[in-house]
KEDO-151334 format. One record per residue (C-alpha): residue in one letter; x, y, z. Coordinates in steps of 0.001 Angstrom, whole numbers, plus 500000, padded with zeros to 6 digits. Each point is the difference from the previous one (the first is absolute). Last residue first. Layout:
N
aXYZ...
//
This chain:
423
k504027463497464149i501406502368502606m503426501142498602d503468500782501414f500147497424502782g501860499778503299t497803502743501394y502640501872501925p502830499856497470v497380500840497329l498880503219501686a502558502341498532k499424498577496492p496231500817500095i497800496795499779r498245499318496666i496380498686500089g499191497338497459e500437499131496302p497334502340498579t501711502770502122q499193501467503444n502584502349501447n497897503097500598e496985498122501500l501903497691502337l502398502616501207a497265502598500344a497793497810502183v503035498755502030i501014503646500765r496284500585500792p499990497324502613l503512500352501410a500414503251501909l503613501169499688a502111501505501238s497053501747501623g501292503186501766n500644501458503409l501243503126501688t500233501153503637h501531503313501338c501384500046503456i499013502305502901q502967501670501779t501710499439503406k502925502297500675k503293498169500520s501952502843498174a500769497624497186d496292499107499655r498186497489502200y497211498160498104r496243499604500319c497113497599499297k497221500960502277l497839497883497764r497374502681499587n502585502628499440a501917497679497719q496914499484497852y499670503704499219s503731500965500136e500561499858496228f497522497534498535n502024499567496766s498391497604497644v500733497493497251s496840498361498578s500444496904497884v498222497746497409e497292502228498600l498669498606496825w499724501963496676r497429498948497391e499736498177496699q498698496839501691a502172497798497789a502890502443500079s500123500615503716y502226503023500490v501813500383503262e499299502619502595f502175501469502666d498469502451502478f502081502793501599t498705501343503308i500505503082502107a499151501025503557s498206496656500554t497806499164502971f496408500434498607s501000498576496577m500283502118496934d497479500327497125g498591503405500938g503403501582500499c501326498867496542l502140496930499754r503327500259498109l499667497187497453i502834497763498730r499596498029496801w500809496522498891p500287497681496915l501288496706501456e503335498400499264l500279498322503499k503367501716500489e498288503345499193v497284499379502547l502662499378502641s502227502950499080q497073502345500315v499420498739503545y503629500949500819d499714503484498486v496886500674502078m501760498741503067e503088502142499382k497830503070499432l498233499327503276s503334499631501813e501077503407498729y496697501288501230s500649498443503473h503492501508500505e499307503236501927p496999498475501859t502179497179501246d499209496470498866i498008496781500586r499515498057496844v497625497183498964i500000497749496893e497147497617499401v499776496771498079k496339499030499216d497852496969499899f496167500123499722q496770499399501940h496922502047499552l500700500451496239r499693502716497341n501320499721496469l500950496330500309g496919498725498161r497225502668499713v500105503057502243d499907502625497230k497025498332498327g497646500773502848y500215499933503744s501822501399503043g497674501226502715a501981498606502825e503616499246499081r500296497658502989r503770500011499877f502430497269500950c503714499967499146a502300496974499859s503385501003500987y503512500667498668a502159502558501900t502515502633499402n501867502250502421k502134503160499542i500975502039503076p501363503419498976l501227500526502640e502006498122502676s502466502870500446e496998502243501085n499618497725503010l496534498486500390i497343500579502647v497329497266499836d496312500188501087r498923498434496703y503028499057497879i498923496455499212n496685501575499175t501334500958496572v500451496238499211p496662498982501349v498004502555498131e501966500345496769a499564496243499495t496647500874498344p496309499564500729i500951498144503154l497339497760501603y498768501730503163l499928498858503599d497383500547502639d500358496507501224l496226499025499642t499533502698497381a502484498691497381h499548503041497787y500593499967496256m500864503582498947q498280502346497553g497410501232502492e502750500707502554k501477502584497537d500062503296501786p500173499011503736l502337498222499489q501952499410496856g502230502935501014t503368498259500488g499937500126503801y496223499426500257g500265496599498289s502946499115502245d498103501051503141a496962497943498795n502013496728499975v501538498421496967v499523496934497833y502277498733497223p503043499954502218p503281501241498445q502832498441498071i502547502764499578e502622500336497336l502609502743500366y499985502413497082g503370500973498456a499164500005496281e501264496471499642r497563498972502749a497108501619497994n501005498233496798d500034496640501801l496568500739501595f498467500971496666f501255496948498107n499113497684502884i496409501225499980l499842499940496173a501246496478499828r497587498806502696q497018501400498047l501236498570496715r500428496569501637c496486500072501376g498573500984496621y502120497283498269g498156497467502153k496978501399501711y498882503245501727v496617500139501716p498394503443499919f498538501718503060g498157503076498600a496547498406499930g499362497463502800t501702497538502258i500290496422498630k497312500221497251v501021503470498949g503667498962499861l498963497077497798e498318502393497616f503150502179499782d502289497166498951i503461501307499225l502617498481497618d498121497301498092y501439501074496622k496666500838498329k498333501135503315c502793502367500923l500124501253496374d496324500781500153w500381501996503244h503041501652498460p498226501702497133v500009498457496486a502047500111496837g498121498758496907e502112501952497565h503450500471501280l500903502637502500q501832503225499189p502032500691503108v500096503385501727v503689500896500289g501653501116503197g500065503431501546s498120502747501803k500490503186501853e498344502327502444c496392499487498950l497936502381502089n496856498857501843d496721501872499158e498358496948498445a500470498179503321a497736502339501906r499575503435501511g502876502110498700e502788502403501033p503504498741499642v502237498832502874s503238501976499839d499127501960503194h499928496775502006p496528498925501147l499208500463503707n499020496741501741p496370499420500708v498168501253503135l497846497415501624v502782498811502322l500238503603501492l496214499983500851n500178497018502435n503256501518501416m498129503252500791e497153498240501590q502338497960502193e502034503058500924a496982502083500900a498666497124502124t503309499656501765k500134503734500709a496384499955501302a500790497001502289d503167501765501257l497890503087500816e497440498003501862k502627498214502019n501746503280500594g496876501403501597e499923497086502400k503665500645500815m499262503715500546e497269499262502501a502214497613501899v502860502513500132k497572502713501164a498740497790502789r503638499242501073a500653503814500016q497004500517502280e501295497223502178a503356501674500320e498349503284500914e498126498287502807k503146498126501106k502208503003500460g502482498221502310e503030501596498271k501189496565498910m496553499314498530l500049503256498139a503391499137498410g498804496633498845i496778501505498549t502056502655498183k502162497420498228s496867498244498829l498503503324498928n503051500774497875n499914496684498250l496187500440499419t500563503434498437a502645498598497653l497628497201499053n497150502495499474e502177501986497506d500878496915498015l496348498940499965v498991503466498756s502618499791497211q498838496495499094t496458501227499697t501114502837497758r502115497656497809r497235497436499640t497335502607499222k502237501689497455d500685496552498431l496252499393499842e499549503301498247i502787499267497526i498541496525499237k496552501429499487g501258502612497582i501889497362498029i496831497896499837e497919502887498678k502444501304497376a501198496649498740d497921499690496831f501803496974498365h500171500292496170k503571498538500175k501138503352498653a497814501553502734l502382498372502481r502655502493498955r497895503075500641i498669498702503458v503545499192501164e501299503371498853d497246501773501859p500716498040503137n503682500680500022e501213500060503631t497202497990501501i499860497325497251v503716499533499544k500609499851503803l497165497481500467t501928497666497788l498105498604496988m499026496339500323
//
């Protein structure tokens, strides 16, 4: 969440910048500032009362030594009265703090100045693109038909076992999945990322720390008996490694990568855009996560964007990078770059990665801090990106590489698959 200092010192700037996300912050920022004033005023009175109580306590002792019992009793009565008043003041301060914190978590992150204006995906800016869109042979089909033809993925069987959005991978489909996971992890390790194998379920504190709660609880699978959540991305457990941790500046940047299954309810998703692998409730993804200093985080963001670009290039996929507009950004992000690859059989772009800088927004919730050279404690910046999400990568690979003889495997992936053609 935003720091209270940012809100109270620059309320008009906060309201102006949040308008780019189409979030009207005027009322909620006003309430936060008023509650903060109440909290600070109450705390000031409590501090004054405490000083008075200390003086009265000393006075009572002196009066008793002097034999002035009546005056001492009057002082004791005054102490008792003030203590009761302090209980009420403390309760009022606690209530103001609680209400203020409840409002703070409802305020989105501020978009970076470079985020373009816009309301929806069509307003995103294309930063750059590359690769060659393949010319498919006559009779080429979308990936869901290829999966059936080559017995790679059984969507109907997944419906029988679980429900829509939970496909069953088979044979070469399994091997392709495993090959991609290992390819992405090996590339991440070579780029300096430490591999982590995280849990697939997290507690509410972890969901709160990275901003999934209370904003996205409707999109998460919730195991209510244990109050645990299935992870929507490895970002959640990996970033929460650093919850309530104070790092040394010399340890930064921290670079972690993790493979995990991901679970998303995707409530309200329907239509042609969700067919096949386009939108699933369970899917595999390799994530990269960075913890960095504010001064270096945007250099890290560029490195992460360049790294993801290298992956789609190695897979020989046509790609483009979009700078998301304010209206299409997530609640927690300060800036996001989406990667899309072109699906030749569907004749559309498919999102396969989002690379984001959250600046101090997540770290403030997480209490993820570092000690700088002068030993002063500072809030870290957090970043993450998909590197990569598998379903739409698989869809594009199958569609773009189909030939009358079979499906060609990109050269960089052959050492991982053990085959160069699906026939």
